[in-house]
Backbone of each chain as ProteinMPNN parsed JSONL, in Angstrom:
{"seq_chain_A": "GEDVEQSLFLSVREGDSSVINCTYTDSSSTYLYWYKQEPGAGLQLLTYIFSNMDMKQDQRLTVLLNKKDKHLSLRIADTQTGDSAIYFCAESTGGYQKVTFGIGTKLQVIP", "coords_chain_A": {"N_chain_A": [[0.814, -1.19, 0.0], [0.198, 2.368, -0.005], [2.375, 4.626, 1.568], [3.619, 7.403, 3.213], [6.26, 8.975, 4.745], [7.515, 11.383, 7.01], [9.636, 13.587, 8.906], [8.595, 15.334, 11.877], [9.245, 17.94, 12.63], [11.275, 20.826, 12.031], [13.829, 23.106, 12.641], [15.347, 26.103, 11.704], [17.806, 28.68, 11.16], [17.226, 31.977, 9.991], [18.234, 32.64, 6.695], [19.867, 30.437, 6.51], [20.113, 27.169, 4.892], [17.365, 24.96, 4.437], [16.516, 21.567, 4.827], [14.196, 19.254, 4.061], [13.073, 16.044, 4.609], [11.759, 12.979, 3.202], [10.241, 9.793, 3.017], [8.93, 7.175, 1.0], [6.762, 4.424, 0.207], [5.685, 3.195, -2.007], [6.671, 1.749, -4.867], [5.735, 2.166, -7.366], [5.109, 4.769, -7.676], [4.411, 7.68, -9.522], [4.479, 10.462, -9.647], [5.93, 12.861, -7.48], [5.421, 15.114, -4.849], [5.714, 18.363, -3.336], [4.001, 20.155, -0.968], [2.913, 23.202, 0.54], [1.679, 24.469, 3.574], [0.312, 27.125, 5.112], [-0.529, 28.624, 8.3], [-3.961, 28.196, 8.934], [-4.615, 28.154, 6.278], [-5.205, 26.814, 2.947], [-3.682, 24.099, 1.09], [-0.741, 24.648, -0.779], [0.643, 23.995, -3.866], [4.014, 23.486, -4.188], [6.136, 22.398, -5.706], [6.865, 19.733, -8.007], [7.994, 16.46, -8.965], [8.742, 14.253, -11.54], [8.873, 10.719, -11.596], [10.975, 9.687, -13.063], [12.988, 11.43, -12.951], [15.85, 12.816, -11.247], [16.454, 15.159, -10.018], [15.236, 18.431, -9.459], [15.145, 21.883, -9.968], [13.958, 24.98, -8.802], [14.082, 28.156, -8.586], [14.598, 29.101, -5.333], [14.183, 26.568, -4.466], [15.075, 23.15, -4.328], [14.58, 19.933, -5.422], [15.312, 16.648, -4.627], [15.429, 13.347, -5.739], [15.741, 10.052, -4.817], [15.245, 7.263, -6.212], [15.797, 4.602, -5.874], [16.155, 4.288, -3.113], [13.764, 5.257, -2.362], [13.454, 7.92, -1.482], [12.866, 11.27, -0.889], [13.698, 14.695, -1.049], [13.451, 18.106, 0.007], [15.026, 21.054, -0.549], [15.457, 24.236, 0.724], [16.845, 27.145, -0.141], [18.548, 29.881, 1.47], [16.695, 30.44, 3.619], [13.73, 32.058, 4.635], [11.755, 34.007, 7.002], [9.171, 33.981, 6.119], [8.957, 31.494, 5.045], [8.204, 29.808, 7.0], [6.098, 27.245, 7.841], [3.958, 24.375, 7.306], [5.174, 21.591, 5.659], [4.255, 19.355, 3.228], [4.963, 16.197, 2.025], [4.144, 14.277, -0.811], [2.711, 11.668, -2.828], [1.822, 10.177, -5.957], [0.106, 7.671, -7.779], [-0.975, 5.949, -10.699], [-3.29, 6.868, -13.305], [-5.001, 8.983, -12.723], [-4.111, 10.514, -10.672], [-4.624, 10.183, -7.819], [-3.666, 11.276, -4.746], [-1.403, 10.65, -2.139], [-0.674, 11.781, 1.04], [1.964, 12.763, 3.285], [2.453, 13.21, 6.865], [3.304, 15.725, 7.35], [5.826, 18.24, 7.793], [6.757, 20.511, 10.151], [8.144, 23.559, 9.636], [10.192, 25.762, 11.267], [11.363, 28.991, 11.253], [13.93, 30.779, 12.511], [14.466, 34.114, 13.396]], "CA_chain_A": [[0.0, 0.0, 0.0], [0.912, 3.637, -0.064], [2.718, 5.202, 2.854], [4.577, 8.497, 3.072], [6.715, 9.335, 6.082], [8.395, 12.534, 7.123], [9.842, 14.02, 10.276], [7.53, 16.238, 12.283], [9.632, 19.3, 12.962], [12.606, 21.279, 11.649], [14.065, 24.505, 13.005], [16.556, 26.638, 11.073], [17.983, 30.13, 11.292], [16.993, 32.76, 8.775], [19.405, 32.729, 5.841], [20.431, 29.095, 6.313], [19.333, 26.259, 4.038], [16.527, 23.959, 5.102], [16.333, 20.33, 4.068], [13.091, 18.456, 4.595], [13.181, 14.708, 4.028], [10.538, 12.185, 3.089], [10.368, 8.474, 2.396], [7.663, 6.631, 0.555], [6.902, 2.965, 0.079], [5.123, 2.654, -3.241], [7.674, 1.831, -5.924], [5.096, 2.541, -8.631], [4.794, 6.204, -7.66], [4.774, 8.339, -10.767], [4.807, 11.846, -9.331], [6.146, 13.178, -6.067], [5.069, 16.524, -4.684], [5.852, 19.099, -2.084], [2.978, 21.168, -0.737], [3.138, 24.08, 1.69], [0.448, 24.905, 4.217], [0.493, 28.147, 6.14], [-1.593, 28.524, 9.31], [-5.311, 28.591, 8.547], [-4.749, 28.245, 4.821], [-5.193, 25.56, 2.209], [-2.367, 23.622, 0.65], [-0.222, 25.268, -1.988], [1.63, 23.166, -4.534], [5.29, 24.178, -4.355], [6.874, 21.822, -6.813], [6.693, 18.294, -8.119], [9.019, 15.827, -9.772], [8.337, 12.994, -12.145], [9.689, 9.668, -10.985], [12.163, 9.336, -13.851], [13.982, 12.482, -12.755], [16.455, 12.73, -9.93], [16.599, 16.467, -9.431], [14.514, 19.537, -10.096], [15.431, 23.135, -9.274], [13.026, 26.051, -9.112], [14.487, 29.315, -7.782], [15.264, 28.695, -4.082], [13.795, 25.197, -4.134], [15.703, 22.03, -5.032], [14.024, 18.639, -5.063], [16.161, 15.51, -4.969], [14.732, 12.077, -5.651], [16.52, 8.81, -4.881], [14.182, 6.297, -6.437], [16.231, 3.306, -5.337], [15.9, 4.298, -1.679], [12.436, 5.861, -2.176], [13.716, 9.053, -0.624], [12.645, 12.569, -1.528], [14.035, 15.809, -0.172], [13.209, 19.482, -0.45], [15.987, 22.0, 0.006], [15.098, 25.64, 0.555], [18.033, 27.974, 0.049], [18.335, 31.221, 2.032], [15.365, 30.343, 4.226], [13.181, 33.308, 5.167], [10.697, 33.798, 7.999], [7.953, 33.67, 5.38], [8.942, 30.07, 4.7], [7.656, 29.06, 8.138], [4.846, 26.606, 7.429], [4.036, 22.918, 7.304], [5.494, 21.109, 4.317], [3.764, 17.997, 3.026], [5.431, 15.355, 0.942], [3.01, 13.508, -1.319], [3.018, 10.879, -4.013], [0.651, 9.701, -6.685], [0.246, 6.581, -8.73], [-2.186, 5.827, -11.482], [-3.491, 7.923, -14.285], [-5.825, 10.122, -12.317], [-3.455, 11.297, -9.64], [-4.969, 10.11, -6.399], [-2.438, 11.656, -4.064], [-1.268, 10.263, -0.743], [0.119, 12.776, 1.732], [2.591, 12.492, 4.57], [1.866, 13.891, 8.016], [3.741, 17.116, 7.318], [6.96, 18.687, 8.593], [6.607, 21.918, 10.516], [9.4, 24.3, 9.526], [10.242, 26.99, 12.048], [12.521, 29.802, 10.865], [14.266, 31.668, 13.623], [15.077, 35.334, 12.836]], "C_chain_A": [[0.848, 1.24, 0.0], [1.166, 4.148, 1.331], [3.791, 6.247, 2.607], [4.952, 8.941, 4.464], [7.654, 10.533, 6.028], [8.529, 12.921, 8.583], [8.862, 15.143, 10.594], [7.956, 17.692, 12.355], [11.054, 19.583, 12.507], [12.72, 22.747, 12.009], [15.373, 24.959, 12.37], [16.62, 28.137, 11.321], [17.759, 30.795, 9.939], [18.309, 32.897, 8.003], [20.099, 31.397, 5.607], [19.599, 28.32, 5.3], [18.534, 25.306, 4.917], [16.471, 22.736, 4.211], [15.266, 19.493, 4.77], [13.093, 17.131, 3.85], [11.873, 13.936, 4.101], [10.9, 10.824, 2.53], [8.978, 7.976, 2.031], [7.861, 5.157, 0.26], [6.5, 2.43, -1.284], [6.094, 2.837, -4.399], [7.056, 2.218, -7.269], [4.672, 4.003, -8.66], [5.268, 6.844, -8.955], [5.156, 9.795, -10.563], [4.995, 11.993, -7.832], [6.07, 14.686, -5.909], [5.542, 17.067, -3.346], [4.785, 20.187, -2.056], [3.342, 21.952, 0.514], [1.792, 24.49, 2.254], [0.779, 25.903, 5.318], [-0.694, 28.097, 7.099], [-2.932, 29.027, 8.78], [-5.557, 28.642, 7.06], [-4.804, 26.861, 4.2], [-3.787, 25.194, 1.788], [-1.995, 24.249, -0.68], [0.822, 24.338, -2.598], [2.904, 23.981, -4.753], [6.014, 23.706, -5.601], [6.565, 20.332, -6.876], [7.769, 17.757, -9.052], [8.465, 14.526, -10.309], [9.328, 11.928, -11.714], [10.911, 9.258, -11.814], [13.236, 10.427, -13.802], [14.645, 12.274, -11.41], [16.663, 14.086, -9.272], [15.744, 17.466, -10.207], [14.798, 20.794, -9.278], [14.463, 24.203, -9.748], [13.307, 27.186, -8.145], [15.157, 28.833, -6.494], [15.01, 27.235, -3.71], [14.552, 24.183, -4.984], [15.086, 20.745, -4.513], [14.988, 17.567, -5.529], [15.36, 14.235, -4.765], [15.726, 10.933, -5.804], [15.496, 7.692, -4.983], [14.518, 4.93, -5.86], [15.899, 3.212, -3.851], [14.519, 4.844, -1.347], [12.536, 7.036, -1.198], [13.608, 10.341, -1.428], [13.053, 13.669, -0.546], [13.713, 17.13, -0.846], [14.221, 20.378, 0.247], [15.505, 23.406, -0.306], [16.34, 26.454, 0.851], [17.636, 29.311, 0.657], [16.945, 31.31, 2.671], [14.961, 31.654, 4.886], [12.08, 33.013, 6.178], [9.364, 33.475, 7.32], [7.862, 32.226, 4.913], [8.416, 29.221, 5.843], [6.269, 28.544, 7.772], [4.985, 25.109, 7.674], [4.218, 22.471, 5.864], [5.086, 19.637, 4.212], [4.432, 17.368, 1.801], [4.233, 14.531, 0.471], [3.427, 12.745, -2.555], [1.724, 10.437, -4.691], [1.047, 8.553, -7.6], [-1.031, 6.538, -9.546], [-2.445, 7.047, -12.327], [-4.259, 9.123, -13.793], [-5.296, 10.847, -11.115], [-4.099, 11.285, -8.268], [-3.677, 10.303, -5.63], [-2.488, 11.238, -2.601], [-0.27, 11.201, -0.082], [0.796, 12.193, 2.972], [1.932, 13.332, 5.656], [2.271, 15.362, 8.078], [4.906, 17.398, 8.247], [6.781, 20.171, 8.88], [7.972, 22.584, 10.495], [9.276, 25.598, 10.313], [11.513, 27.737, 11.667], [12.76, 30.836, 11.953], [14.976, 32.91, 13.076], [16.509, 35.541, 13.346]], "O_chain_A": [[2.077, 1.168, 0.004], [0.28, 4.111, 2.185], [4.754, 6.004, 1.88], [4.083, 9.251, 5.28], [8.473, 10.666, 5.118], [7.656, 12.625, 9.4], [8.362, 15.818, 9.694], [7.134, 18.588, 12.165], [11.927, 18.718, 12.577], [11.823, 23.539, 11.721], [16.391, 24.278, 12.485], [15.619, 28.773, 11.648], [18.07, 30.232, 8.889], [19.351, 33.224, 8.571], [20.83, 31.235, 4.63], [18.52, 28.757, 4.9], [18.975, 24.906, 5.995], [16.389, 22.849, 2.988], [15.427, 19.085, 5.92], [13.111, 17.095, 2.619], [11.009, 14.202, 4.937], [11.768, 10.714, 1.665], [7.986, 8.317, 2.675], [8.989, 4.694, 0.084], [6.919, 1.341, -1.677], [6.313, 3.958, -4.857], [7.777, 2.559, -8.207], [3.956, 4.427, -9.567], [6.376, 6.587, -9.424], [6.056, 10.304, -11.231], [4.32, 11.347, -7.03], [6.59, 15.438, -6.733], [5.738, 16.335, -2.377], [4.672, 21.01, -2.964], [3.991, 21.436, 1.424], [0.871, 24.819, 1.506], [1.429, 25.575, 6.311], [-1.753, 27.581, 6.744], [-3.03, 30.133, 8.249], [-6.601, 29.125, 6.621], [-4.49, 25.862, 4.848], [-2.826, 25.898, 2.096], [-2.821, 24.366, -1.586], [1.773, 23.939, -1.926], [2.886, 25.023, -5.409], [6.446, 24.502, -6.434], [6.066, 19.748, -5.915], [8.372, 18.501, -9.825], [7.79, 13.787, -9.592], [10.502, 12.221, -11.493], [11.788, 8.555, -11.311], [14.245, 10.364, -14.504], [14.078, 11.631, -10.526], [17.012, 14.156, -8.093], [15.559, 17.361, -11.419], [14.706, 20.779, -8.051], [14.182, 24.32, -10.941], [12.825, 27.177, -7.012], [16.211, 28.202, -6.57], [15.572, 26.735, -2.736], [14.659, 24.332, -6.201], [15.07, 20.496, -3.308], [15.43, 17.57, -6.678], [14.695, 14.064, -3.743], [16.458, 10.856, -6.791], [14.951, 7.233, -3.979], [13.637, 4.196, -5.414], [15.419, 2.179, -3.382], [14.138, 4.892, -0.177], [11.791, 7.119, -0.222], [14.188, 10.472, -2.505], [12.779, 13.572, 0.65], [13.702, 17.255, -2.07], [14.266, 20.449, 1.475], [15.186, 23.728, -1.451], [16.833, 26.451, 1.979], [16.544, 29.82, 0.406], [16.131, 32.155, 2.3], [15.748, 32.276, 5.6], [11.536, 31.909, 6.211], [8.528, 32.773, 7.89], [6.814, 31.784, 4.44], [8.202, 28.021, 5.666], [5.377, 29.322, 7.434], [6.002, 24.642, 8.186], [3.505, 22.917, 4.965], [5.517, 18.796, 5.002], [4.454, 17.938, 0.71], [3.398, 14.133, 1.283], [4.374, 13.121, -3.245], [0.673, 10.341, -4.057], [2.164, 8.485, -8.113], [-2.063, 7.048, -9.11], [-1.888, 8.12, -12.092], [-4.175, 10.192, -14.398], [-5.975, 11.723, -10.581], [-4.113, 12.322, -7.605], [-2.706, 9.575, -5.84], [-3.488, 11.447, -1.914], [0.839, 11.395, -0.579], [0.288, 11.273, 3.612], [0.979, 14.067, 5.399], [1.644, 16.152, 8.783], [4.972, 16.864, 9.354], [6.667, 20.983, 7.962], [8.86, 22.206, 11.259], [8.39, 26.416, 10.069], [12.611, 27.186, 11.747], [11.894, 31.655, 12.262], [15.976, 32.786, 12.37], [17.162, 36.516, 12.973]]}, "seq_chain_B": "GAGVSQTPSNKVTEKGKYVELRCDPISGHTALYWYRQSLGQGPEFLIYFQGTGAADDSGLPNDRFFAVRPEGSVSTLKIQRTERGDSAVYLCASSAGTGHGYTFGSGTRLTVV", "coords_chain_B": {"N_chain_B": [[-13.812, 30.389, -11.851], [-10.989, 32.095, -10.305], [-9.719, 30.528, -8.449], [-10.058, 27.58, -6.34], [-13.069, 27.421, -4.731], [-14.528, 27.164, -1.547], [-17.377, 26.627, 0.4], [-19.396, 26.551, 3.392], [-16.825, 28.52, 5.065], [-16.491, 27.93, 7.671], [-18.213, 25.651, 9.772], [-20.416, 24.893, 12.258], [-22.049, 22.335, 13.844], [-24.642, 20.376, 15.363], [-24.308, 17.225, 16.934], [-25.536, 14.477, 15.149], [-26.897, 15.907, 13.242], [-27.455, 16.9, 9.779], [-25.172, 17.826, 7.223], [-24.021, 19.908, 4.54], [-21.378, 20.465, 2.365], [-19.805, 22.678, 0.186], [-18.121, 22.809, -2.982], [-16.507, 24.71, -5.375], [-14.907, 24.298, -8.245], [-11.884, 25.146, -10.135], [-12.57, 26.699, -13.189], [-13.113, 24.6, -15.93], [-11.526, 22.53, -15.006], [-11.566, 19.12, -14.948], [-11.211, 17.129, -13.123], [-11.955, 16.478, -9.747], [-11.49, 16.554, -6.275], [-12.048, 15.37, -2.972], [-10.787, 15.81, 0.24], [-9.937, 15.065, 3.656], [-8.783, 16.642, 6.536], [-7.492, 16.107, 9.576], [-6.62, 17.473, 12.794], [-3.198, 18.073, 13.019], [-2.529, 16.168, 11.171], [-1.871, 14.814, 7.869], [-3.607, 15.52, 4.76], [-6.346, 13.371, 4.017], [-7.46, 11.14, 1.654], [-10.742, 11.189, 0.285], [-12.719, 11.067, -1.892], [-12.911, 10.978, -5.461], [-13.739, 12.704, -8.412], [-14.273, 12.39, -11.853], [-15.289, 14.38, -14.207], [-18.764, 14.073, -14.093], [-19.034, 11.743, -12.706], [-18.269, 9.626, -9.896], [-15.191, 8.493, -9.695], [-13.599, 7.172, -7.917], [-14.387, 6.252, -4.818], [-13.289, 5.244, -2.593], [-12.214, 6.24, -0.273], [-14.172, 7.25, 1.366], [-15.399, 7.227, 4.617], [-17.627, 5.831, 5.659], [-21.119, 4.911, 5.151], [-22.443, 7.218, 5.797], [-21.386, 9.304, 4.568], [-21.458, 11.095, 1.538], [-21.078, 12.173, -1.822], [-21.667, 14.442, -4.515], [-21.66, 15.49, -7.952], [-23.258, 16.86, -10.021], [-23.322, 18.304, -12.489], [-20.809, 18.249, -13.399], [-19.208, 20.243, -12.469], [-19.536, 22.144, -9.912], [-19.326, 20.627, -6.69], [-20.829, 18.771, -4.045], [-20.339, 17.761, -0.786], [-21.818, 15.545, 1.361], [-22.876, 14.908, 4.623], [-24.39, 12.734, 6.737], [-26.17, 12.384, 9.845], [-24.206, 13.448, 11.692], [-21.171, 12.945, 13.547], [-19.045, 13.463, 16.429], [-16.493, 12.749, 15.803], [-16.32, 13.392, 13.157], [-15.43, 15.909, 12.945], [-13.261, 18.118, 11.427], [-11.055, 19.57, 8.951], [-12.346, 19.968, 5.819], [-11.192, 19.503, 2.683], [-11.184, 20.603, -0.642], [-10.132, 19.932, -3.946], [-9.027, 20.683, -7.265], [-8.058, 19.631, -10.563], [-6.171, 19.941, -13.573], [-5.328, 17.769, -14.905], [-3.288, 14.819, -15.47], [-0.185, 14.991, -13.874], [-0.262, 17.679, -13.305], [-0.685, 18.358, -10.717], [-2.574, 19.327, -7.798], [-4.939, 21.998, -7.238], [-5.8, 23.429, -4.33], [-8.676, 24.32, -2.366], [-9.463, 26.613, 0.339], [-10.658, 25.223, 2.301], [-13.247, 23.783, 4.427], [-13.958, 24.198, 7.723], [-15.228, 21.922, 9.793], [-17.062, 21.543, 12.688], [-18.323, 19.411, 15.012], [-20.56, 19.396, 17.574]], "CA_chain_B": [[-13.16, 31.379, -11.016], [-9.538, 32.092, -10.301], [-9.23, 29.468, -7.59], [-11.082, 26.676, -5.846], [-13.83, 28.092, -3.683], [-15.281, 26.262, -0.687], [-18.288, 27.285, 1.332], [-18.902, 27.704, 4.143], [-15.449, 28.359, 5.535], [-16.64, 27.297, 8.979], [-19.551, 25.134, 10.027], [-20.592, 24.227, 13.544], [-23.312, 21.627, 13.828], [-24.862, 19.486, 16.498], [-24.229, 15.774, 16.694], [-26.752, 13.903, 14.605], [-27.45, 16.725, 12.167], [-26.997, 16.712, 8.403], [-24.467, 19.0, 6.702], [-23.57, 19.923, 3.151], [-20.206, 21.311, 2.121], [-19.802, 22.956, -1.252], [-16.848, 23.105, -3.626], [-16.585, 25.263, -6.725], [-13.528, 24.131, -8.725], [-11.42, 26.043, -11.186], [-13.311, 26.471, -14.421], [-12.426, 23.764, -16.912], [-10.884, 21.368, -14.377], [-12.523, 18.011, -14.96], [-10.977, 16.279, -11.953], [-12.253, 17.127, -8.472], [-11.148, 15.653, -5.173], [-12.325, 15.761, -1.592], [-9.893, 15.29, 1.264], [-10.255, 15.462, 5.02], [-7.562, 16.846, 7.302], [-7.663, 16.237, 11.018], [-5.572, 18.274, 13.418], [-1.889, 17.442, 13.115], [-2.403, 15.089, 10.187], [-1.912, 15.187, 6.471], [-4.908, 15.291, 4.139], [-6.72, 11.973, 3.798], [-8.323, 11.065, 0.479], [-12.112, 10.729, 0.451], [-13.398, 10.716, -3.131], [-12.427, 11.646, -6.669], [-14.671, 12.783, -9.533], [-13.827, 12.749, -13.189], [-16.561, 14.822, -14.765], [-19.901, 13.944, -13.177], [-19.03, 10.471, -12.013], [-17.283, 9.345, -8.853], [-14.292, 7.463, -10.214], [-12.999, 6.442, -6.797], [-14.936, 6.722, -3.539], [-12.775, 4.283, -1.617], [-11.805, 6.907, 0.957], [-15.307, 7.644, 2.213], [-15.256, 6.366, 5.797], [-18.812, 4.979, 5.871], [-22.241, 5.32, 4.289], [-22.991, 8.518, 6.172], [-20.731, 10.283, 3.698], [-21.843, 10.97, 0.144], [-20.743, 13.381, -2.569], [-22.227, 14.512, -5.858], [-21.149, 16.533, -8.855], [-24.27, 16.569, -11.052], [-23.08, 18.924, -13.791], [-19.383, 18.182, -13.704], [-18.488, 21.425, -11.997], [-19.67, 22.237, -8.457], [-19.539, 19.375, -5.979], [-21.311, 18.885, -2.675], [-20.075, 16.64, 0.112], [-22.952, 15.477, 2.289], [-22.618, 14.051, 5.778], [-25.613, 12.494, 7.507], [-26.033, 11.943, 11.257], [-22.825, 13.79, 12.027], [-20.586, 12.512, 14.813], [-17.968, 14.351, 16.853], [-15.296, 12.318, 15.081], [-16.308, 13.958, 11.807], [-14.828, 17.242, 13.03], [-12.007, 18.185, 10.666], [-11.12, 20.494, 7.815], [-12.641, 19.26, 4.579], [-10.514, 20.201, 1.604], [-11.536, 20.259, -2.012], [-9.084, 20.293, -4.895], [-9.314, 20.334, -8.65], [-6.84, 19.415, -11.333], [-6.317, 19.99, -15.024], [-4.975, 16.492, -15.492], [-2.121, 14.104, -14.968], [1.073, 15.714, -13.795], [-0.42, 19.099, -13.001], [-0.896, 18.61, -9.301], [-3.874, 19.829, -7.417], [-5.133, 23.306, -6.632], [-6.693, 23.244, -3.199], [-9.396, 25.412, -1.751], [-9.044, 26.922, 1.704], [-11.247, 24.246, 3.194], [-14.354, 24.054, 5.346], [-13.697, 23.635, 9.05], [-16.461, 21.384, 10.365], [-17.014, 21.206, 14.106], [-19.546, 18.754, 15.474], [-20.594, 19.553, 19.044]], "C_chain_B": [[-11.662, 31.209, -11.029], [-8.973, 30.955, -9.477], [-10.362, 28.539, -7.235], [-11.758, 27.334, -4.654], [-14.622, 27.079, -2.871], [-16.142, 27.079, 0.269], [-19.076, 26.249, 2.129], [-17.443, 27.498, 4.548], [-15.433, 27.687, 6.912], [-18.069, 26.823, 9.145], [-19.542, 24.444, 11.379], [-21.976, 23.597, 13.531], [-23.422, 20.72, 15.042], [-24.765, 18.04, 16.05], [-25.585, 15.281, 16.208], [-27.37, 14.685, 13.458], [-26.818, 16.379, 10.82], [-26.29, 17.98, 7.931], [-24.113, 18.795, 5.232], [-22.423, 20.902, 3.017], [-20.058, 21.453, 0.606], [-18.392, 23.267, -1.757], [-17.1, 23.581, -5.048], [-15.177, 25.223, -7.313], [-13.133, 25.21, -9.723], [-12.136, 25.672, -12.486], [-12.478, 25.65, -15.407], [-11.704, 22.57, -16.328], [-11.902, 20.224, -14.297], [-12.383, 17.126, -13.727], [-11.216, 17.074, -10.679], [-12.091, 16.117, -7.358], [-11.633, 16.25, -3.851], [-11.333, 15.038, -0.681], [-10.39, 15.76, 2.628], [-8.945, 15.569, 5.784], [-7.908, 17.054, 8.765], [-6.461, 16.965, 11.588], [-4.266, 17.488, 13.522], [-1.647, 16.309, 12.136], [-2.298, 15.661, 8.775], [-3.306, 14.951, 5.908], [-5.114, 13.817, 3.81], [-7.744, 11.938, 2.668], [-9.716, 10.546, 0.846], [-12.686, 10.207, -0.861], [-12.848, 11.558, -4.275], [-13.518, 11.582, -7.744], [-13.9, 13.084, -10.808], [-15.104, 13.112, -13.938], [-17.661, 14.689, -13.724], [-19.836, 12.698, -12.314], [-17.944, 10.343, -10.962], [-16.415, 8.186, -9.324], [-13.687, 6.614, -9.109], [-13.564, 7.029, -5.518], [-14.431, 5.861, -2.393], [-12.377, 4.919, -0.292], [-12.955, 7.353, 1.844], [-15.367, 6.692, 3.405], [-16.442, 5.432, 6.04], [-19.969, 5.555, 5.056], [-22.942, 6.585, 4.755], [-22.449, 9.633, 5.26], [-21.124, 10.012, 2.251], [-21.466, 12.261, -0.567], [-21.325, 13.288, -3.962], [-21.551, 15.632, -6.633], [-22.008, 16.468, -10.121], [-23.997, 17.158, -12.422], [-21.606, 18.969, -14.141], [-18.596, 19.402, -13.294], [-18.541, 21.462, -10.47], [-19.924, 20.861, -7.857], [-20.014, 19.677, -4.568], [-20.972, 17.611, -1.925], [-21.153, 16.669, 1.192], [-22.619, 14.506, 3.41], [-23.913, 13.953, 6.586], [-25.254, 12.106, 8.936], [-24.612, 12.198, 11.758], [-22.441, 13.311, 13.425], [-19.421, 13.433, 15.149], [-16.668, 14.019, 16.124], [-15.22, 12.824, 13.649], [-15.674, 15.35, 11.793], [-13.451, 17.229, 12.384], [-12.129, 19.342, 9.686], [-11.315, 19.658, 6.556], [-12.127, 20.101, 3.42], [-11.007, 19.688, 0.261], [-10.382, 20.693, -2.904], [-9.56, 19.974, -6.299], [-8.006, 20.298, -9.427], [-7.151, 19.453, -12.815], [-5.918, 18.674, -15.676], [-3.691, 15.94, -14.936], [-0.873, 14.976, -14.997], [0.951, 17.171, -13.419], [-0.553, 19.385, -11.516], [-2.281, 19.16, -9.057], [-3.809, 21.313, -7.099], [-6.177, 23.127, -5.551], [-7.461, 24.514, -2.891], [-8.912, 25.612, -0.325], [-9.686, 26.006, 2.736], [-12.472, 24.742, 3.943], [-14.01, 23.391, 6.665], [-15.024, 23.229, 9.654], [-16.221, 21.02, 11.825], [-18.352, 20.633, 14.512], [-19.539, 18.776, 17.0], [-21.696, 18.686, 19.67]], "O_chain_B": [[-11.126, 30.306, -11.672], [-7.88, 30.464, -9.757], [-11.477, 28.668, -7.74], [-11.103, 27.748, -3.697], [-15.31, 26.23, -3.436], [-15.702, 28.068, 0.856], [-19.395, 25.181, 1.605], [-16.899, 26.406, 4.383], [-14.491, 26.977, 7.264], [-19.015, 27.489, 8.723], [-18.757, 23.525, 11.616], [-22.965, 24.268, 13.236], [-22.424, 20.351, 15.661], [-25.104, 17.696, 14.918], [-26.63, 15.615, 16.767], [-28.267, 14.188, 12.777], [-25.81, 15.678, 10.734], [-26.753, 19.087, 8.207], [-23.933, 17.673, 4.759], [-22.495, 22.033, 3.5], [-20.172, 20.484, -0.144], [-17.587, 23.893, -1.068], [-17.813, 22.938, -5.819], [-14.331, 26.029, -6.925], [-13.936, 26.064, -10.1], [-12.282, 24.499, -12.828], [-11.316, 25.954, -15.678], [-11.302, 21.675, -17.071], [-12.95, 20.347, -13.665], [-13.334, 16.451, -13.334], [-10.742, 18.202, -10.541], [-12.504, 14.964, -7.484], [-11.626, 17.464, -3.652], [-11.082, 13.84, -0.814], [-11.155, 16.718, 2.736], [-8.093, 14.685, 5.689], [-8.534, 18.046, 9.14], [-5.415, 17.062, 10.946], [-4.239, 16.376, 14.049], [-0.669, 15.572, 12.261], [-2.598, 16.83, 8.532], [-4.107, 14.249, 6.525], [-4.194, 13.117, 3.388], [-8.766, 12.622, 2.722], [-9.855, 9.594, 1.614], [-13.093, 9.049, -0.947], [-12.388, 12.684, -4.084], [-14.136, 10.539, -7.955], [-12.999, 13.922, -10.831], [-15.906, 12.237, -14.263], [-17.502, 15.145, -12.592], [-20.519, 12.613, -11.293], [-16.846, 10.878, -11.111], [-16.856, 7.037, -9.347], [-13.305, 5.467, -9.34], [-13.26, 8.168, -5.165], [-15.074, 5.763, -1.348], [-12.22, 4.219, 0.708], [-12.725, 7.793, 2.971], [-15.383, 5.475, 3.22], [-16.26, 4.341, 6.58], [-19.815, 6.56, 4.362], [-23.943, 6.985, 4.161], [-22.988, 10.738, 5.203], [-21.126, 8.869, 1.794], [-21.53, 13.336, 0.031], [-21.462, 12.201, -4.524], [-20.97, 16.562, -6.075], [-21.524, 16.061, -11.177], [-24.398, 16.574, -13.429], [-21.206, 19.657, -15.08], [-17.453, 19.585, -13.714], [-17.686, 20.875, -9.807], [-20.637, 20.038, -8.431], [-19.656, 20.694, -3.975], [-21.283, 16.511, -2.38], [-21.367, 17.688, 1.848], [-22.133, 13.403, 3.159], [-24.452, 14.957, 7.051], [-24.177, 11.571, 9.199], [-23.915, 11.279, 12.189], [-23.258, 13.277, 14.345], [-18.873, 14.1, 14.272], [-15.848, 14.899, 15.861], [-14.182, 12.704, 12.998], [-15.415, 15.9, 10.722], [-12.587, 16.432, 12.749], [-13.165, 20.002, 9.602], [-10.533, 18.75, 6.273], [-12.554, 21.234, 3.202], [-11.216, 18.49, 0.068], [-9.733, 21.706, -2.642], [-10.4, 19.096, -6.495], [-6.992, 20.855, -9.006], [-8.23, 19.059, -13.258], [-6.144, 18.481, -16.871], [-3.082, 16.523, -14.039], [-0.554, 15.608, -16.003], [1.965, 17.842, -13.229], [-0.535, 20.545, -11.106], [-3.049, 19.42, -9.983], [-2.753, 21.831, -6.734], [-7.306, 22.72, -5.826], [-6.982, 25.626, -3.115], [-8.055, 24.874, 0.16], [-9.303, 26.013, 3.906], [-12.703, 25.944, 4.077], [-13.796, 22.181, 6.728], [-15.85, 24.078, 9.989], [-15.292, 20.28, 12.149], [-19.388, 21.284, 14.377], [-18.63, 18.244, 17.636], [-21.869, 18.692, 20.889]]}, "name": "protein", "num_of_chains": 2, "seq": "GEDVEQSLFLSVREGDSSVINCTYTDSSSTYLYWYKQEPGAGLQLLTYIFSNMDMKQDQRLTVLLNKKDKHLSLRIADTQTGDSAIYFCAESTGGYQKVTFGIGTKLQVIPGAGVSQTPSNKVTEKGKYVELRCDPISGHTALYWYRQSLGQGPEFLIYFQGTGAADDSGLPNDRFFAVRPEGSVSTLKIQRTERGDSAVYLCASSAGTGHGYTFGSGTRLTVV"}
């Protein structure tokens, strides 16, 4: 079955890089996603990577995928206080994109 | 519309009552999803619509939960005989298709007292 695991909490200083890690179990995952959720708000799609890629960069965000180990990471360069939020790792299989989410990692940025 | 709209944003109801939650997806998005998010958890899949039909309702917890999308646009999630355990944020999302990810609404916070 599908299972996505991530650590619950990460604290970094403003200006440092943040790395949020995730593992998943379904080897047939086709897309892997990172969503951001700010307090009281819905989920915002940050970035996604197709399973045949191993890296994707988008401005301050870098996604690394190790398909062999089923490990996904999100690196945020030059972390800002506005990056404080909960970050959800998610994966989808199948043609219609039913997405399975992890429990979320709360990122705290210390000024 | 520009985004996914969910109404109401908050709903407080008494145990045993019936509630309806509405989702208005992005215009032209054929795929629509309902998720439920409990405090401190990630979103949990409930049901997926492709057009008017429910393509996958395997996440609905029991027969008190039902959803419709009669014209392939707006969807309504219906919960009968609400229980305190139904309290959560109900999220709706729509998608333009495979690989595009979801666009989520802000959710409806349901509180059953």
